N, C-alpha and C positions, 0 to 999 in steps of 0.2 A: 225733202227737209234739209235745211242748212246743216252741213256736217258739224260745224262748231256748236250749233244749238243742240244737235243730237248728242254730242259728247257731253255737253254741259248738263243736259237732262239725265243722261245715264249716270254722270258723276253725282248729281243731286240725289237721284234715287238710291244710289249705292250708299251715300252718306246717311240718308234717312234710314235705310235698312240696317246699317251698321249701328246707328244710334239706338234704334228700337231693339235690335238684337243685343247690343251692349248693355242697355238698360235692364232688360229682363235677365240677361246672363249675369250681370253684376248683382242684381237683386237676389238671384238664386245663390250666387257665390257668397254674398254677405250673410244671408239668412241661414245657410246650411250649417249644421253642426253647432248651432248656438254660438255664433261669433268666431268660429275658427278662421273663417275667411278674413274677418277684420284683423285677427291676430297675426296674419301673415305679414302685415306691416309692423316692423319691430316697435315703432313708437306707440302702437295700440296694444301690444301684447300684454303689458302690465294691467291695463284696464280690463281686458277680457279675462285675465286671470283673476282679478278682484271679483268681478261679477259672477264668476264660476264658483266662488266661495261665499256667495251672498244669497239671500232669499230669492233674488231674481234670476237664479241660475238656469231656470227653464224658460226664460223669456228671451226671444230673439232680439238682437240689437235693433233691427228695423221696427220692432213693436213700439219702441220709444223714440228712436232717432229718425229724423226726416231723411228720406232717401231718394230725392228727385235726381234726375239726370244731371242737372247743374251742380248739385251737391257732390255727386260722385266725380264729376269732371274736376271740380275744385279740389277734392281730396287728392286726385291723381296728380294735378298740376303742382300742388304744394309738396307732395311726396317726391316727385321726380325732379322738379325744377326749382322749388322754393327752399327756404331755410326752415328745416324741421325744428319746431320749438322743443325746448327741453322737456316741457310738460304740455300735453294737449289739453286745451281748455274749451269749454262750450262758449259759443258766441251768444250775445243777447237774443238774436233772432232764433237760435237753436232752442233756447230755453222757452221762448214763446210757443214754439211748435210742440215741445215736449209736454208742457203743462196740460194741454187738452188730452194728451195721450194717457195720462194717469187715470182718467175716469173710465178707461176701458176695463180695468180690473178693480179699481177702487171707487165704485159708483157712490156708495154711501158717504165715504170720507170726502170725495170731491164735491158732492152736493152740499154737504155740511159747510165746507170751506167757502164754497161759492156764495152761500147765503149769509156769510158773516163779514165782518169788517176787514179781515185779512185778505180779501179778494179785491180790495180797492184798486182802481185803475190809475194809470199815470195822469189822466185828465183830472180825476177826483183829487189826487194828492197835489200835483204840481200846477194845476190851473184853478186852485181854490181861492177865490177873492178874499174870503175872511182871513185866511192864513197869510197869503202873499202881501196883503195891504199892511200887515203888522211886522212881518219878518222877511228879510231878504233870503231868497233861495240860494243854496250853496251846494257844493259837491258832496259835503258830508251828509246831506239829506239822503243820498243813495245808500248810506250804510244800512238803513232799515227799509227804505222805500225805493227799491230798484237796485239791489245789491248785484244783480247780474247784468246791469246795463254797462256797456263797454264804451262810455264816453263821458263828457263833462256835462254839467247842468246847462251850459250854453247850447249844447247840441240837442237838448231835450225840450226846453221851454224858452220862450221869448215874450216880453222883454224881461231882463233881469233888473227889476226895479220894484218899488212898492206901489207903482201906479200902472194899472193894467190898460187894456184887457190882456190877459195872459193866454197863450195858445201853445199847444204841443206841436212842435215843428218836426219831431222825428216821425217819419212816415210809418203808419201801421202800428204805432205804440199807444195812441190815445186811449183805446179801449182794452189794453192789455193789463194784466195784474202786476202790481209792483212787488207783491210778496207771493210768488208762485210756490208750488209744492217744494221745489228744490231749495227754497230759502231756509227751510227747517228740517228737511229730510235729505239724507245722503243715500242715493240709490245704489251706488257701487260700494256698499259697505259689507264687510265680512261678517258672517254670522249664520246661524242655523235658520232654516225655514220655520215659520210658525206652524204648529200642529195643535190638534186638540189635546188638552192636558189629560194625563192618565188619571189624575185624581181631581177632587174639587178645588176650584181656584181659591186661593187664599190671599188675604191682604199682605201676607208676609212674602209674596212673590216679588219678582223684579219690579222696581218702581219706575224704570225708564226703558222705553223701547229703543232697541239698538240703532234704529235708523235716525233717531232724533239727533240733529247736528246743525249748528249754525254756520251759514256760508259767509265767510269773511271776505269782503270785497277787495280789501287791500292785499291780502295774502292769496286770494283766489283758491281758498281751501275750505273744506268743511271741518268744523271742530265738534267732536262728539259732545252731546249734552253732559254726559257723565264726567267729562274732562274740564268743563267750564266752572269757574268759581262763582260762589254765591257771596255777594258783598256783605260787609258788616256795616249796619246802619244805626243811627242814633236818633232819639227824640229829645232834642236838647243835649244834655250830657249823658242821658240814660241810654245804654245799649239796648236795642230792640231785639226781642226773640224772633228769629226768622226760621221758617221751615227749611230743612236741609234736603227737601225733595229735589233730586237732580234735574227733574223736568223743569222746575222753576228757574234753574240757571239759564235755560234757553230764553225764557221770557225777559230776564234781566238784560239781555244783549241789546234790546231796543227800549224796553220800559225801564230805563236806567235812572238812578239818582245823579245829582251833580255834586261836585266838590263845593264846599261852602264858599260864599262870596268873600273876597278880601275885606277885612275890617269887620266882618259879622261876628257875633258872639261865638258861633260855632267854629269859625276860623281862629279866633283869638284863643278859645279854650281847647283847640285841637280835638274837637269832639268827633270829627269825621263827617261824611256825607249824612244828610238829614232825610228822614222818611218824608215822602211827599215832594221832594225837590225834583226838578226836571220832569220826567214822565214816570217817576216811580209811583207804584201803587201797593207797596208792601203793607199787608194787613197790620193794623194796630188797634188799640182799644179792646173791645170785646172779641175781636177776631185775630188778635195778635198770635202769631205762631202758625196760622193756617197757610197751606200752600195755595198758589194761584189756581191750581187745577182741582182744589177742593170745591170750588164754586164754578169755575169756568170750564166749558167744554173745550177740548184742545184745538178743534178745528174752526169752530165758528164763534167762540168766546161767549156763547149763550150761557146765561146764568139763571134762567127761569126756575129751574128745579133746585137751585142751590140752598135756599132757606130751609125748605122742608126736608132736606137731607139730614140736617142736624136738629132742627126745631120741630116740635109738634105743631099741630094746627094752631094752638094758642101758646103764647109765650108765658113766662113766669108771672108777667104782669096781667095775664088774662086778655091780652090783645094780640090779634093776628100780626105776627112780625112783618109780613109782607105789606101791611097797611100802615106801618109806622112811618113817621116823617123822616125818611132817609132817601138817598138817591136811588135806592132800589125801587121805591114807589114812584118817585118823581125826580127827574134830572134837575129840577129847580130847587130841590131841598138843600138846606144849609148843612145837613148832616151826611157827609160822605160815607157810604156804606163800608169803605175800606178802613176808615179811621174812627168810626163812631164809638163813643163811650157811653156808659150808662148815665154819667153825670151831664152829658150834653142835653138830655131831656129832663132828667131829675136833678135840677140845680139846687133844690132844697133838701136833698137827701133821697136815697133809694128806698122806696117803700118795701114793706114786707111782701113775701111771696103770697100771691092769692091763688087759692085752689078753685078752678072753675066749678060752678054749681053742678054741672053734669058729672064731674069727677067725684065731688062730695057725695052725690046721690049713689053713685056706683060703689063707692067705698062703704057707705052705710049699709048696703044690701049684700056686701060680700062677707061670708062667714069668716070670723076671726079678724076682720079689719075695722070693726065698729067699736072697738074698745071693750 
């Protein structure tokens, strides 16, 4: 055998063994003692410390973070030869990998999210002909749809015009969610682990889960829902009553109103942002003052059970509220369920309350209730 070829073969075999051994060795090192291996790099120590004070304290780093050989080598290269950033941030590809890891422990929540509109993919959002033919795509779209993407809109979709066809040009992202779990949840947040309550759960308990937090793309930080402001909105000049549920503050980060257009009555009168402007869906009319989560499931936005939560089978009018002419029954309805008023249907006056025949019969046979 050619000696040079022999040495080359031995060298290649040695490198292969070193790579395999290094991979398994590094994996054991990183996963041992719940992140203490990761904390040996001083730029990671703070993050490991945070997660050790969080509900995920018994979770290994590698349970959530991708740990291939190429990833480990990249970490070593940056740590030894690169410029260590002031704060370590997840890349967009890291978030893509992490999202599917959430379902390992949160199967129900993941399935609920995956079945709802918040799991919309980059292709569904950025290559939608109905939207793109009316409005030009821009970087600000990423504030709500793709807040973890580390690039410009030109690097995601082409062409940037109102004439398609549009295509996702970022490899591997077309079928990935634009609003992953990390958009509304902060994993490395401090707090106690959830346990079974010692007494009966009460509505007087905490109204917001500690992990709820909005990821701001510009600041590259999570902001806790409890620290976010709830806007003051108006219906014309009238101030609208808004629920102060802190969970709703998270919804407003994307489903937000707009400032009044210059020259409009609202701008001239300095009335402030109007209900229903922009993508705002603040309840008004008969539902004024309700929180978003009074009707919508937090993960999949499903509202199928919302009406019967508050209404009996029959309304005061003696009609099933779920069959009334509102957008709940049909998306084509002119009566938006968020803003519907009694007078929208009863334009000649609201009729007196009708007691259904079945209720009248029961009252008539109940001792002391028949007069």
